[in-house]
Structure formats: C-alpha cells, structure tokens
C-alpha positions, 0 to 999 in steps of 0.5 A: 419631384412631383407627387400625383395629380387630383382631381382638379389636375393639380400637382405638388411639387417640391419647391425650395424645401416645401411642398407646393400645389399648383395648377399642372398647365403653370409648369413645364419640364424642362429635363426629364427623369432619366437624365435627373437621376441616375438609374440606380438613384433610391429617389427616396433620399430626395424627401427625407433628411439626412438626419432620418437616413442615418438613424435608418441606417443605424438600425439596420446595422444594430448600433445601439447608440441608435436603439438607445434613442429610439427609446429615450424618444419613446419613453418620452412620448409616454409621459407627455 
C-alpha cells in the first residue's frame, strides 16, 4: 500500500507491519490494486488494527461496555 509522494519522489510504503520511506524508482508494482482487493473492499482496514475496528463497531451499535471503556481511558488521561 502506498501513500502520497513528496517533492523528492519519496513514497511511504506499508511493509512488514511498518511504514517505510523509499524512492519511487526503488519500487516496482507487480499487481494492480484491482487484482489485490475486491471492488467493495475497505482499504482503511489495512491501516487499522482489529481492536480499533472492533471498538468502532461496538460504539456504532451502542455497546455500553465499549462506552464504559472509553470513559475509563478518558479519566485515566485526565489524571496523568
């Protein structure tokens, strides 16, 4: 997965669970995006962990346990 390139033609790649910066000429694509992912695939899932996606899903469906967890984390941040 590639993010935008800068003025020096460096691109940021997601490789082995980390983001690395390389020059665009050092990278050669061998598959098109359409071949890797189905049309309705959410590319955002590549950059978020399972825990983050689950928490977001729990919040949207109104899970009291998830909201309680968020409140607890907020209180802990205020105390520190």
